N, C-alpha and C positions, 0 to 999 in steps of 0.2 A: 500623461491620460490622465483621463478619469474612468475607472473600472468599478466594476456593480458586482456582487456576489450574491444572488439569492440562489439557495440552498435550505436544505435540514439542516437544523442546529444543535449539539450536543456539547453535555458539558464533561465528556470522559474525554480522554488521551489515546480514545482508540478509532480504528477505523477511518472509510474513508473521507467524514468530515472533516477529521485532524490534516489527511495532506490537501482539503481545501483552505482550512487556515493556512499554512505551513506557502500554500502560492498567496495567496495573498498576502501574507510578509514580506517576502521576497519580492513580491512585485513595487510594495508599498517602498521597499528599501531603494529599489532603483529610481525613487524620485514620482511614481504616480498618487495620485488620492485614491484610493482605494475604501471603497462602502459595500461591508456584508452585511446583508439583508439577511436575519433571521426569521424565515417566515417564509410563505400563509404558515397556518398551524398546522405544521408537523407534528406526529406523535410524541417526536424526542424533542420539542423546540423545546429551548432555555427558556424560562419565567422571567428571568432575571440577570442583567448584563454580570451579575457578580456570581454569578453560576459558570462564565465562561472558564477554562482552562485558563495556568499561567503562560503557557506560550501564544497567548491572545493578547495577553496587555503588555502588547509594544510594538513597534515598528509602525505606528503611525494607522492603525488601520481602525477605520470608524465603523463603531458595530451599533446593527438599531434592532429591536423587537418590532416585525409590525404584523398585523392580519391577511395584511392582500398587497402584490408588488404596483399595484397604484398610489398606493399610501403616498397624498406631498410632502411627507419627512423627508422620503427617500429623493437626493440631490441628484438633478443631472447628469448624466452619465454618456461618456461615447461607447464604451464596450460594456453589453451586459452578460454575466458566464453564468448563462441558465438555458433553460430550454423554451420557456415564456417570457414574457414582459411588454410593459409597455413601449412604445416608442421614445417617448424621453429620456431612457435610462442606453440608448445606444443600439449599435449592432450585434447582434445574440451572436453567441460564441459557446460553444460543448465544453462541458470536462468528458470523457470515456474513461469510466473507471473499471469494468468490467462487463462481461456477455456472461448472462446464463445464471446470472447472482440475484436479480432484483424480476420486478414483474417484467414478463417477457411484450409486453404492449410499451412499456415506458419504454425498453434497451429498443424495440424498433424505432420509435419516432425519435431518438436522439441521433440516430446513422439517417433517419429521413429529413431532418432536418436542414434549409439548404445554408449552413454558416460551415465554419472550420470546429474542427473536429480533433481536440486536446485530446491523445492517446498517451495516457500512462506507458501502457507496454507497447511493446512492436507487435506482438499476435495481436493488439484489439486492431492496429488498421488492418489487418488481414481480414479481419470480420467485416470490416467496411469493404473492401474491395469485393464481399460477396453480395454487398448489398448493393454492388453499383457505384458508390460513391465516389466523385471524382478526385482524384489522386490530390490534385492540391487541396484539399478540406481533411488529408487525413497528416496530420502531424503527429510522430512522435516527438512525447517529451516526459522521459520519467520520471517519477517520486524520488523527491533525497529523503535523506536522512539528517539528523544532527548529528555530528562530528562530531563536537566537543562535548557532545553525552556518549555515543557508542564509539566506543574505540579498544584498541587495545590497553587492559589495565592488567591482566594477571598472564604472566610467563606463560607459552603453548606447554610446556612441560609439568608445570605447576598446578593441575588442573582438577580439581575431585569429583566435578560430578561427569560422567559417564555421556548422559543422554539429557538434553533439554529439548520440550515442543510447547505449544500452543494448544490447548482447549479451548475449542469454539462449536459452538449448539449449530452453526448454519451446514446443513446436510454435505455441502460441495467442501466442506474443512476438509470430511474424508474421518473424521473420531473411531468410528469402526477399526478402519483400517490402523489407524496409529495406534492403537488400545491393544492392539493383534501383535502386533511389531514389539512393543514395551511386553508384553507377556512373554513371548520369545524369547527376547532378552532376560529377561530377569528372569527363565526357568535354565538358561543356557548359560548364565555368567553369578558364579558364586555370590560374588563382590559389588552385585549390577548397582550403580545408583543411579537415582534420574530424577526431572524435575518437571513436573506441567503447571502450567500458568494460565491463569484466566481471570475469565470477570464473576464465572459460575462455577461452582464446584463438577469436575466433570459426572455424566451420569451413572460409570459404569465404576463397580471396587478398584481402584489402581493397584499395579502387582506389586509383591516384595522388593523393596529400595526406591520405591517410586513416590515421591510428595507431593503436595500439591501447595501453590503459593497462588496466595487471592489478591487480583488488582493489583500489582505491585508497579510501582511509580519507573519512569525511564529509568530514574539514574538505582533506583534497586534491580531493574533489570540487564542495566551494564554490568555492575560492579558483582550484581551476586547471581546470576543466573547467566548472561549471555559468557559474560567472562569467566564463570567460573566454568562453562563444562566442554568437556572435548568433542560433541558432535551435536549439533541442533539440527533435528530431524520436523519436514515440514510431507504431509499426508495427504495435501488436496488432489481432490479432483478436479478443478476447476479454480484458479489465482485470476483474478485482475492486471495484479501485481504482486502481492503479498510483500510486507513491512516486515512482519517478524522476522524472516529471515537472511533478509539484507542486513538488520541491526545486530544480527546474532554475528555475522560472517564481519562485522565490520568490530567487530570485538573478539576474533579469532578464532570461532568457532565453526569448524569442519562443517561444509550442509550434505546432508544426503535427501534429496527431495524429489517429491515422484514430477514427470513433466506435464505440469500446469496449466502450460501458458505461460502467465506471469513469470514462471520461472527461467524462462528460457534466457531472458535478457542478465541475467545473475546466475545461473547455475547452467555452468556446461560442464557437461559428463568429462570425467576424466582432467580436464583442467580447472576448474571452480571450484564442482563440486561430484558427488558422485549423484546418478540421474535412476530411478527407475520406473518403470509404466504407473501408471494411478491404478489405483483397485488393491494394490498388493505387499501384504503387512510381510509378508514371507519375505522379500525381495526385499523391503525397508528393511528391516531387520538382519538380515541378511550383508546386504549394504554398509551397515552399522559397525556388523562386527566383524569386518574385513579393515574399516579405519581401529577400530579400538585393538586390534592385533596387530598391527602394522603403524609405529606408534611416526613412523622415516614419513610413510605419507601422507597420515593425517594432519601433518604438519606441513606436509607441502603444499594440500590443501586450502589449510586453513590462510597460510601466506597467500596462497596465491589469490584466493577468497577476499582478503580481505582489499590486497591492491587493485583490484577491480572494482569495486564497490565505491572505490573514490571518485569513480565518478557521477558518482548519483551524488547527486549536491543540488542543494534546492537554490540556492545563488544563481548556479550554471544553468539551471530547466527555467527561474524566470527571466533569462538571457533569452532562451530560444521562444516562449512567449511574446517578449515584448519584441522581437523582430518580426515575426507572425502578425501582430498588431498592428505594426507598421506600417507592414505589407496591405494586411485588410484594408483598414482605411484608406490609404491610397488609394484602393482599388478594390472598394466592394463587391460590384460584379465579378470578378475573380474568383472568387469564394462563397459564392449563391446559385450555382447551378444544380440542377434536380438532378440525385439519383436517375444511374441509367435505369436499374431497377427497382419497385419495390417489391422484395420479398413479401 
């Protein structure tokens, strides 16, 4: 098949755009002709292909920078992963990576599109059903991770960092809740050690025992953050999926997370993680304390979590997309009914 991705681009190895790069790579590995179009002129668009992360320089994906999707340099294709595009680029197919995180109009339009919706988390298919989207248009295809990078490197009983967590400025990421939990842990444990990482310095002073790591690459994250921490904490109010906790679990960290939507596919309370309500910093800190005080339970959750995470694999997910596209191209009308309601 000839496949075209038309999305905002980024030179950073973070966020939903990296997910799209990984899906493009995985579909190319399956033998498809894949073109990734960087444009139109989104605020984060790269200005040169030299700015692409190393992850993009493999697997045969063709990358183009254009100012419009009707640019004649874009080759014709069978399927266009985008909410809009000229007919020559093929049938539309939508990636749904979140809800309540971006423009309300943009997110609602994605569900109204008469096309398959590839939802990276199961809760997003539930959102689609509330919009009356026909069941055959909602396909759960989970994100993957790079298991060659994110894996168990440090034994579970030899980890010097108590807690690691992501700092992110988006309001839904729950930074005020996270800092509340870290302050409680620091105040209650004399030898507490923590790491917060992100692209930007956190807005609040970090409590005693907690240090900030700026923009670590994936190898550093795996070896020195995820691989050295006992517990990874996710404080989000809402997550489309949540890559960082999945990466941390693959590296052997026990997960403490809020019930934020995306976490339901990997954070199963008492089985693979400890799950607390959103917006409750004390509950996060208390759950972490239980695991730090009960090493056997922490290691049990760590092992169960890393085993569960094995299912999140880019090539496996690309196979699910491949199967969908084969059926879609064979009978397009089966996937093009309008939603039952327009909320």
